[in-house]
C-alpha positions in Angstrom: 0.0 0.0 0.0 1.3 3.6 -0.8 2.3 5.6 2.1 1.4 9.3 1.9 4.9 10.2 2.4 6.3 8.6 -0.5 5.5 11.4 -2.8 6.6 14.0 -0.6 10.0 15.7 -1.2 12.1 15.0 2.1 13.9 17.6 4.0 17.6 18.1 3.5 20.5 18.4 5.8 21.8 22.1 5.8 25.5 23.1 6.3 25.2 23.1 10.1 24.2 19.5 10.0 20.9 19.9 11.4 17.7 19.0 9.6 15.9 21.8 7.8 13.1 22.2 5.3 12.9 23.9 1.9 9.5 25.4 2.5 9.1 27.1 -0.5 10.0 24.1 -2.8 7.8 21.6 -0.8 4.7 24.1 -1.4 5.6 24.1 -5.1 6.3 20.6 -5.5 4.1 18.5 -3.0 0.9 20.5 -2.8 -0.2 20.1 -6.4 -3.6 18.1 -5.7 -6.9 19.9 -6.2 -7.4 22.8 -4.1 -9.1 26.4 -4.5 -8.8 29.9 -3.3 -11.1 28.8 -0.5 -9.1 25.9 0.6 -6.6 28.0 3.0 -9.7 29.8 4.7 -11.1 26.4 5.1 -8.1 25.0 6.6 -7.8 27.8 9.1 -11.7 27.3 10.0 -11.0 23.9 10.6 -8.1 24.2 12.7 -10.2 26.5 14.9 -13.1 24.1 15.1 -10.5 21.3 16.4 -8.9 23.8 18.8 -12.3 24.4 20.3 -13.1 20.7 20.5 -9.7 20.0 22.3 -10.5 22.9 24.5 -14.0 21.0 25.4 -15.9 24.5 25.0 -19.6 24.5 24.8 -19.5 28.5 24.0 -17.0 27.9 20.8 -17.1 30.9 18.5 -15.1 31.4 15.2 -15.1 34.9 13.6 -13.9 35.3 9.9 -13.3 38.7 8.6 -12.2 39.6 5.0 -9.3 42.0 4.3 -10.1 44.2 1.4 -7.7 45.9 -1.0 -7.2 49.7 -0.4 -7.3 50.4 -4.1 -10.4 52.0 -5.0 -12.4 50.3 -7.8 -12.9 52.2 -10.9 -16.8 51.7 -10.6 -17.6 53.7 -7.5 -20.3 51.1 -6.5 -18.2 48.1 -6.7 -16.8 46.4 -3.6 -13.1 46.4 -3.5 -11.3 43.1 -3.9 -10.5 40.7 -1.1 -6.8 40.2 -0.6 -7.1 38.0 2.7 -8.6 37.0 5.8 -8.5 37.1 9.4 -9.8 33.9 11.4 -10.3 34.0 15.1 -11.4 31.4 17.7 -11.6 30.9 21.2 -9.9 27.6 21.2 -7.1 26.0 23.3 -4.5 28.4 21.7 -0.9 27.7 20.6 0.3 26.0 23.9 3.8 24.4 24.1 2.5 21.2 22.7 0.4 22.8 19.6 3.4 25.2 18.9 6.0 22.2 18.4 3.5 20.2 16.5 3.0 23.2 14.2 6.8 23.3 13.8 7.2 19.6 13.0 6.7 18.6 9.4 4.2 15.6 9.2 3.4 15.9 12.6 1.3 13.1 14.1 -0.2 15.1 16.7 -3.6 15.3 15.2 -3.6 12.2 13.4 -6.6 10.9 15.6 -8.7 13.6 14.1 -7.4 13.1 10.4 -4.4 15.4 10.6 -1.6 14.7 8.1 0.7 17.6 9.3 0.9 19.6 6.3 -2.4 21.4 6.1 -0.9 24.6 7.3 1.2 24.9 4.1 -1.6 25.5 1.8 -1.6 29.0 3.3 1.6 29.7 1.6 0.3 28.3 -1.7 -2.3 31.1 -1.9 -0.9 33.9 0.3 2.4 35.5 0.7 2.0 35.9 4.7 0.5 33.7 7.4 0.7 35.4 10.9 -0.6 33.7 14.1 -1.3 35.5 17.3 -2.2 33.1 20.4 -3.1 33.5 23.9 -3.0 30.2 25.7 -2.8 29.0 29.4 0.5 27.5 30.9 0.4 26.3 34.4 -2.7 28.4 35.4 -1.4 31.7 33.7 -1.9 33.3 30.2 0.8 33.7 28.0 0.7 35.2 24.2 2.6 33.8 21.5 3.1 35.3 18.2 5.0 34.0 14.9 4.7 33.8 11.2 4.9 30.7 8.8 8.1 30.9 7.2 8.5 30.2 3.7 12.4 29.5 3.5 13.8 27.0 5.9 12.3 27.4 9.2 8.7 26.6 9.6 8.2 29.3 12.6 9.8 32.6 12.3 9.7 35.8 14.1 8.4 34.0 17.3 7.9 35.8 20.6 6.1 34.2 23.7 5.5 36.4 26.7 3.3 36.7 29.8 -0.2 38.7 29.4 -3.0 39.7 31.5 -5.9 38.0 30.0 -9.3 36.4 30.8 -9.7 33.8 28.0 -7.8 31.8 25.3 -7.8 32.8 21.7 -6.0 32.5 18.3 -5.9 35.0 15.5 -4.8 33.7 12.2 -4.1 36.4 9.5 -3.8 35.6 5.8 -2.8 38.2 3.4 -0.6 39.1 0.6 -3.0 37.0 -1.9 -1.1 35.6 -4.9 -4.0 35.5 -7.4 -7.3 37.3 -7.3 -10.5 35.6 -7.5 -12.4 35.6 -4.2 -16.4 36.5 -4.3 -16.7 40.1 -3.3 -20.2 39.9 -1.3 -20.5 38.7 2.0 -23.5 36.5 1.7 -22.0 34.6 -1.4 -18.7 34.2 0.6 -20.9 32.8 3.5 -22.5 30.2 1.5 -19.6 28.9 -0.3 -17.7 28.5 2.9 -20.6 26.9 4.6 -20.9 24.5 1.7 -17.3 23.4 2.2 -17.4 23.0 6.0 -21.0 21.8 5.9 -19.6 18.4 6.9 -18.9 19.4 10.2 -22.7 20.2 10.8 -23.6 16.9 9.1 -21.4 15.1 11.7 -23.7 14.2 14.7 -20.5 13.4 16.8 -20.0 16.9 18.2 -21.8 20.3 18.3 -20.3 22.5 15.8 -19.3 26.2 17.2 -20.7 29.4 16.1 -19.2 30.5 12.9 -19.6 34.0 12.2 -18.4 36.1 9.0 -18.3 39.6 9.9 -17.4 42.9 8.1 -17.8 46.2 10.0 -21.4 46.2 11.0 -22.7 43.4 9.0 -22.4 39.8 10.2 -23.5 36.4 8.9 -24.0 33.6 11.4 -23.2 30.6 9.2 -25.1 28.2 11.7 -28.2 30.0 11.0 -28.3 29.4 7.4 -28.9 25.7 8.0 -32.5 24.2 8.6 -35.8 24.4 7.5 -37.0 27.4 5.6 -33.0 28.4 5.3 -30.9 28.5 2.2 -29.4 25.0 3.3 -31.9 22.5 4.2 -31.4 18.9 5.6 -33.4 16.4 3.4 -32.2 12.7 4.3 -29.7 10.8 6.1 -29.0 7.2 5.4 -26.5 4.6 6.4 -25.4 2.1 3.9 -22.8 -0.6 3.5 -20.5 -1.8 0.6 -18.7 -5.2 0.0 -15.7 -4.9 -2.0 -13.7 -7.4 -4.2 -14.1 -11.0 -3.8 -11.0 -12.9 -2.5 -10.6 -16.9 -2.3 -11.8 -16.5 1.1 -15.0 -15.0 0.3 -16.1 -11.3 0.1 -14.0 -8.6 2.0 -15.6 -7.1 5.3 -18.5 -4.6 4.4 -17.5 -0.9 4.8 -20.1 1.3 6.4 -20.8 4.8 5.1 -23.5 7.6 5.8 -25.1 9.8 3.4 -26.3 13.3 4.3 -28.3 14.9 1.7 -28.9 18.6 1.7 -31.0 20.9 -0.6 -29.0 24.2 -1.2 -30.8 27.1 -2.4 -28.8 29.5 -4.8 -29.6 32.2 -7.5 -28.4 31.0 -10.9 -27.6 27.6 -12.4 -25.9 25.2 -10.5 -24.9 21.5 -10.5 -26.2 19.2 -7.9 -23.2 17.3 -6.4 -22.1 14.1 -4.7 -19.1 14.9 -2.2 -16.8 12.3 -0.8 -15.4 13.7 2.3 -12.5 12.7 4.9 -12.1 14.1 8.5 -14.5 17.0 8.0 -13.4 18.0 4.7 -14.8 17.7 1.2 -12.2 15.8 -0.7 -13.8 14.9 -4.2 -17.0 16.3 -5.7 -18.8 15.0 -8.8 -22.1 15.9 -10.5 -24.9 13.6 -9.5 -25.8 13.7 -13.2 -22.8 11.6 -14.0 -24.9 8.6 -12.3 -28.5 10.0 -12.7 -28.7 12.2 -15.8 -31.9 13.5 -14.9 -30.1 15.7 -12.2 -28.5 17.9 -14.9 -31.7 19.8 -15.0 -32.4 22.4 -12.6 -34.6 22.0 -9.4 -37.0 24.7 -8.6 -39.0 25.5 -5.4 -42.2 27.6 -5.4 -42.2 30.1 -2.6 -45.7 31.9 -3.2 -45.3 33.7 -6.5 -41.7 33.6 -6.4 -39.6 30.5 -7.8 -36.2 29.6 -6.4 -33.8 27.3 -7.9 -31.6 25.0 -5.8 -29.2 22.0 -6.0 -28.8 18.9 -4.0 -25.7 18.3 -2.3 -24.8 14.8 -0.7 -22.0 14.3 1.5 -20.7 10.8 2.2 -18.7 10.0 5.2 -17.2 6.7 6.4 -14.1 5.2 8.0 -12.8 3.9 4.9 -12.7 7.3 3.4 -11.0 8.7 6.5 -8.2 5.9 6.2 -7.5 6.4 2.6 -7.5 10.1 1.9 -4.2 11.8 0.5 -1.9 13.9 2.6 -3.4 17.2 1.1 -6.8 15.8 1.1 -7.2 16.6 -2.5 -7.9 13.1 -3.5 -8.1 9.5 -2.1 -5.4 6.9 -2.3 -8.0 4.1 -3.8 -8.7 4.0 -7.2 -11.4 6.0 -9.1 -12.4 2.9 -10.8 -11.9 -0.8 -10.2 -10.5 -2.6 -7.1 -7.6 -4.5 -5.7 -6.6 -6.4 -2.4 -5.4 -3.2 -1.0 -8.4 -1.1 -1.9 -11.6 -3.2 -2.3 -13.7 -0.4 -3.2 -13.3 2.3 -5.7 -14.5 6.0 -5.9 -17.0 5.0 -8.4 -18.4 2.2 -6.3 -19.1 4.6 -3.4 -20.6 7.2 -5.8 -22.8 4.8 -7.6 -24.4 3.5 -4.6 -24.8 7.0 -3.2 -26.4 8.0 -6.3 -28.8 5.0 -5.9 -29.9 6.4 -2.5 -30.3 10.0 -3.9 -32.4 8.7 -6.9 -34.6 6.8 -4.4 -35.2 9.8 -2.4 -36.0 12.1 -5.2 -37.8 9.6 -7.5 -40.9 12.1 -7.7 -38.5 14.4 -9.6 -36.4 11.8 -11.5 -39.3 9.7 -12.9 -41.1 12.4 -14.8 -37.7 13.8 -16.0 -36.7 10.2 -17.3 -40.1 9.8 -18.6 -39.4 12.9 -20.7 -36.0 11.5 -21.8 -38.0 8.6 -23.0 -40.2 10.5 -25.0 -37.5 12.3 -26.5 -35.9 8.8 -27.6 -39.3 7.6 -28.8 -39.9 10.8 -31.0 -36.5 10.6 -32.5 -37.2 7.0 -33.3 -40.9 7.6 -34.6 -40.0 10.9 -37.0 -36.3 10.0 -38.0 -35.4 6.3 -37.4 -38.2 4.0 -37.3 -35.9 1.0 -37.7 -34.9 1.2 -34.1 -38.1 0.7 -32.6 -37.6 -2.7 -31.5 -34.7 -1.4 -29.3 -36.5 1.2 -27.2 -37.3 -1.4 -24.8 -33.4 -2.2 -24.2 -32.7 1.5 -23.4 -31.1 2.0 -20.0 -31.5 5.8 -19.6 -29.5 6.0 -16.4 -26.5 4.9 -18.1 -26.9 7.7 -20.7 -25.3 11.0 -19.6 -26.0 14.5 -20.8 -28.4 16.2 -23.2 -30.1 13.7 -25.9 -29.0 15.2 -29.2 -29.7 13.2 -32.1 -25.9 12.1 -32.6 -26.0 10.7 -29.0 -29.2 8.9 -29.3 -28.0 7.4 -32.6 -24.8 6.2 -30.9 -26.7 4.6 -28.1 -29.3 2.8 -30.3 -26.1 1.5 -32.3 -24.8 0.2 -29.2 -27.7 -1.6 -28.3 -27.9 -3.5 -31.9 -24.0 -4.3 -31.8 -24.3 -5.8 -28.3 -27.5 -7.8 -29.2 -26.1 -8.8 -32.4 -22.8 -10.1 -30.8 -24.5 -11.9 -28.2 -26.7 -13.6 -30.5 -23.9 -14.7 -32.6 -21.9 -15.9 -29.6 -24.8 -18.0 -28.6 -25.2 -19.6 -31.9 -21.5 -20.3 -32.0 -21.9 -22.2 -28.6 -25.0 -24.0 -29.9 -23.2 -25.2 -32.9 -20.2 -26.4 -31.1 -22.3 -27.9 -28.1 -25.1 -29.7 -29.9 -27.0 -30.6 -26.9 -30.9 -30.4 -26.9 -31.1 -28.1 -24.2 -29.0 -25.7 -26.3 -30.9 -26.2 -29.4 -33.9 -25.1 -27.6 -32.4 -21.8 -27.3 -31.5 -21.5 -30.8 -34.7 -20.0 -32.0 -34.1 -16.8 -29.7 -30.6 -16.3 -30.9 -31.5 -16.7 -34.6 -34.3 -14.4 -34.0 -32.0 -11.6 -32.3 -29.7 -11.9 -35.4 -32.7 -11.5 -37.7 -33.8 -8.6 -35.8 -30.8 -6.6 -36.4 -30.9 -7.3 -40.0 -34.6 -6.1 -40.4 -33.7 -3.1 -38.4 -30.8 -2.5 -40.9 -33.1 -2.9 -43.9 -35.7 -0.6 -42.5 -32.7 2.2 -41.9 -31.7 1.3 -45.6 -35.0 1.8 -47.0 -35.6 5.0 -44.9 -32.5 6.5 -46.4 -33.9 5.7 -50.0 -36.8 7.8 -49.2 -34.5 10.8 -48.2 -32.5 10.0 -51.4 -35.6 10.3 -53.7 -36.9 13.4 -52.1 -33.5 15.1 -52.5 -33.6 14.0 -56.3 -37.2 15.4 -56.6 -35.8 18.7 -55.2 -32.7 18.7 -57.5 -34.9 18.1 -60.7 -37.2 21.2 -59.6 -36.3 24.6 -61.2 -34.8 27.0 -58.8 -35.8 30.5 -57.9 -33.3 31.9 -60.4 -35.2 30.0 -63.3 -32.4 27.7 -63.9 -32.1 24.0 -63.2 -29.5 22.4 -61.0 -26.4 21.3 -62.8 -26.1 18.0 -64.0 -23.2 17.4 -61.9 -25.2 17.9 -58.7 -27.5 15.1 -59.8 -24.7 13.1 -61.0 -23.1 13.3 -57.5 -26.5 12.0 -55.9 -26.5 8.8 -58.2 -22.9 8.2 -58.2 -19.9 10.4 -57.0 -18.1 12.0 -60.1 -14.7 11.4 -60.6 -14.8 7.9 -58.9 -15.0 4.3 -59.5 -16.1 1.2 -57.7 -12.6 0.4 -56.4 -12.8 3.6 -54.2 -16.5 3.9 -53.8 -18.3 1.6 -51.3 -21.7 0.2 -52.4 -23.4 2.2 -49.3 -21.8 5.5 -50.7 -23.7 5.4 -54.2 -27.4 5.2 -55.3 -27.3 3.3 -58.5 -30.5 1.6 -57.5 -32.2 4.9 -58.6 -31.2 3.9 -62.2 -31.8 0.0 -62.1 -31.9 -2.2 -58.8 -29.4 -4.8 -60.3 -26.9 -2.0 -60.4 -26.6 -2.2 -56.7 -24.5 -5.5 -57.3 -22.2 -4.1 -59.9 -18.4 -4.0 -60.0 -15.7 -2.1 -62.0 -18.0 1.0 -62.1 -16.4 4.2 -63.3 -18.2 7.5 -63.1 -17.4 10.5 -65.2 -13.7 9.0 -65.7 -11.8 8.2 -69.1 -12.2 4.7 -69.8 -8.4 4.6 -70.7 -6.3 7.1 -68.9 -5.1 8.3 -72.4 -8.4 9.4 -73.8 -10.2 12.3 -72.6 -13.7 11.3 -73.7 -15.8 9.8 -71.1 -19.5 8.4 -70.5 -21.3 9.4 -67.6 -21.2 6.0 -66.1 -19.9 2.7 -67.6 -20.8 -0.4 -65.6 -19.5 -4.1 -65.9 -21.9 -6.3 -64.0 -21.0 -9.3 -62.0 -21.8 -12.5 -63.8 -23.7 -13.8 -60.9 -26.3 -11.2 -61.2 -27.5 -12.2 -64.6 -26.1 -15.5 -65.6 -23.2 -18.1 -65.0 -20.6 -18.3 -67.6 -17.4 -16.7 -68.4 -16.4 -13.1 -67.8 -17.0 -12.1 -71.3 -21.1 -12.8 -71.3 -21.3 -10.4 -68.4 -23.3 -7.2 -69.8 -21.7 -3.8 -70.1 -24.1 -0.9 -69.2 -23.4 2.7 -70.2 -25.4 5.9 -68.7 -25.4 9.4 -70.2 -27.2 12.0 -67.8 -28.0 15.3 -69.4 -29.1 18.4 -67.2 -32.7 18.9 -66.4 -34.2 21.5 -68.7 -31.6 21.3 -71.5 -32.5 20.3 -74.9 -29.6 21.5 -77.2 -27.8 18.0 -77.5 -30.3 17.4 -80.5 -28.9 20.3 -82.4 -26.6 19.6 -85.5 -24.2 22.0 -84.0 -23.8 19.9 -81.0 -20.4 18.1 -80.6 -22.0 14.9 -80.6 -25.3 13.6 -79.8 -25.5 11.4 -76.7 -26.9 8.4 -78.5 -24.2 8.4 -80.9 -21.7 8.7 -77.8 -23.2 5.5 -76.2 -22.8 3.8 -79.7 -19.4 4.9 -80.0 -18.3 3.9 -76.5 -19.8 0.2 -77.2 -17.9 0.0 -80.6 -14.4 1.0 -79.2 -14.9 -1.3 -76.0 -15.8 -4.1 -78.5 -12.6 -3.3 -80.4 -10.5 -3.3 -77.4 -9.4 0.5 -77.6 -9.9 1.0 -73.9 -8.8 -0.2 -70.6 -10.2 0.2 -67.3 -8.9 3.1 -65.0 -6.9 0.6 -63.3 -5.2 -0.5 -66.4 -7.2 -3.8 -66.9 -8.2 -5.2 -70.2 -12.0 -5.0 -70.7 -13.2 -8.8 -71.4 -16.0 -8.6 -74.2 -16.7 -10.6 -77.4 -19.2 -10.4 -80.1 -21.7 -11.9 -77.7 -21.3 -9.5 -74.9 -24.6 -7.7 -74.4 -24.8 -3.9 -73.8 -27.2 -1.8 -72.2 -27.4 2.1 -72.9 -29.3 4.7 -70.9 -29.8 8.2 -71.6 -31.5 10.3 -68.9 -32.9 13.6 -70.1 -35.7 16.0 -70.1 -38.3 15.6 -73.3 -39.7 18.5 -75.3 -41.6 18.3 -78.4 -38.2 18.7 -80.6 -36.6 15.8 -78.6 -39.5 13.8 -79.0 -39.4 14.0 -82.7 -35.7 13.6 -83.0 -36.2 10.4 -81.0 -38.9 8.9 -83.1 -38.1 10.4 -86.6 -34.3 10.8 -86.6 -33.2 8.0 -84.2 -35.9 5.6 -85.2 -36.8 4.6 -81.4 -39.9 3.0 -80.3 -42.2 5.1 -77.6 -43.0 3.3 -74.4 -46.5 3.0 -73.4 -46.3 5.7 -70.6 -45.1 8.3 -73.1 -42.1 8.9 -70.8 -39.4 7.1 -72.5 -38.2 5.4 -76.0 -36.4 2.3 -76.5 -34.5 0.4 -79.6 -32.2 -2.4 -80.4 -29.0 -2.1 -82.4 -28.7 -5.5 -83.6 -25.1 -5.5 -85.0 -23.5 -4.0 -81.9 -25.9 -6.2 -79.5 -26.9 -2.7 -77.8 -30.1 -2.5 -75.9 -30.9 1.5 -75.6 -33.4 3.3 -73.5 -33.9 7.0 -73.3 -36.0 8.1 -70.4 -37.0 11.5 -68.7 -35.8 12.2 -65.1 -39.4 12.2 -64.0 -39.8 8.8 -65.3 -36.6 7.6 -63.5 -37.9 9.2 -60.3 -41.4 7.9 -60.7 -40.2 4.4 -61.4 -37.9 4.2 -58.5 -40.5 5.7 -56.3 -42.9 2.8 -57.3 -40.3 0.2 -56.7 -39.9 1.2 -53.2 -43.5 2.4 -52.5 -44.4 -0.9 -50.6 -41.3 -0.7 -48.3 -42.3 3.0 -47.5 -45.5 2.0 -46.7 -44.5 -0.9 -44.4 -42.3 1.6 -42.4 -45.5 4.2 -42.5 -43.0 6.5 -44.4 -45.9 7.4 -46.7 
């Protein structure tokens, strides 16, 4: 087990041969754990509480006074910055025993109260000066000891100790010379922040907390009075619980006992509800409760007549396991954040999670409606945007999903369920196959059903995406506000990415199914790329189908499909002045491929012979001139719906269709309509 001193730079031997301490280096190198500007003030208050406890006083009192900058703020109404604090108590004082303990690094004087002997050095982490003035009793007489906390090699500097006429003991600690600005300026804000950090002393029922007063001029706030029903800090619930850690060969470890104290803290503004692990009267770590209960991320509100006040929940966790395993600076615990081992059977996360379960139980009236709201958010997303996930909604564990529910997070969580179910089902099927027992086969049906369910959901997702693609195509075919149509390239990219081929484009990245369902299974597709790298002419799409799609046989029997796409609203390709009409282009590509004048973009020979079938498609808009051109000049046959023409070129074995963009869209919608209907997308 790690000793807390193992990470501390050791004192060094001075020239005189006596042991001394390089205090500045110790502060810079050793005190690096999580602390704040309020940490030194809290340390002083805690020391005062312990001094009053040691004196066994029932009239204990601690007075805290801020020290403000003498520099006048530019805003005449603004309060000056706080540069320090004075903390006064009527505890036992710096008697000889306390003084010697203060002068000893890692003193074990207060080890029974959780003291680790280094807390006072936090003063120097934030302040340049820490001065002490204390009246104590010695053999029935009063003495006054004054000194400063050294920053070089001596812990105590400038010490005086003289007899004094007095009637009571006291200690005044003055912290000034703030190294960095940042304290709140208003007295009530400071009071609440101090109280929240020392609330643990009011939580602990083992002793009565002394009066703690924040005072400035004629104003004072008694921190004790801020706690209770009707106050800004209200106790809500207290509950003991136990946790057992890592199992060993002898069985579970001894259960550790903890106490959860839950408070409602009313503050203006938006604040986070916290779960605090404590040790020896100090908050060591705090985490948002929403880490374990996402519903706690939203604000809480109280109605006070017509007024609404927001508040947060703060839970303090106490326990011997926490006291025994806190780090020397009280900025963390020695046990791991996650996991456990033989030395530390419980992790921070395990303790926090069980504490969160208690909090959730206490605030179930607020949690359940918020959780239902999150469920409704998921359901709305699935109903409107992702219906293929409907079967997964029952699998959701919303308590494990942190933060706000945006579409990306919901998609990720649903994908996790899909993957988990599919992997579990496949694993079970593998086990059944390799262990063919009757009882295992009885389970096979459910496993197969889970795999099929994942496949059905994927198919539903795929069909829904088709609906979106067709809506986009319909939009691209519409005339724009400028009176122009979208460019051919934009439509081309929707169908198949321009300047790409099947070697670089996955089947899920193109939408060739718009043209023909069989094209989902094509290979060696090129899009707007020269068939041969040495020749600039290119068809919009040239496609070599897998033989398995159409027939069995050798590769030369695989059909070759060529597309030409023309911009909607464009008709000039029929003019004699056009460089070459698209039908002649398709025919020329066929002839050149048959004569092996071209290679694929990867340098492969295109395997064709005299019997290789070719399919050509020209997709364009029609007007009267285009119809006459197709019918009279090209001698093509009209289709029955009047939205296309077809013809057969026997000598080159080319079947050609010329169809409108509207027909392409209409036919594709008809092919998919039944699937859209099944998914309630139409």
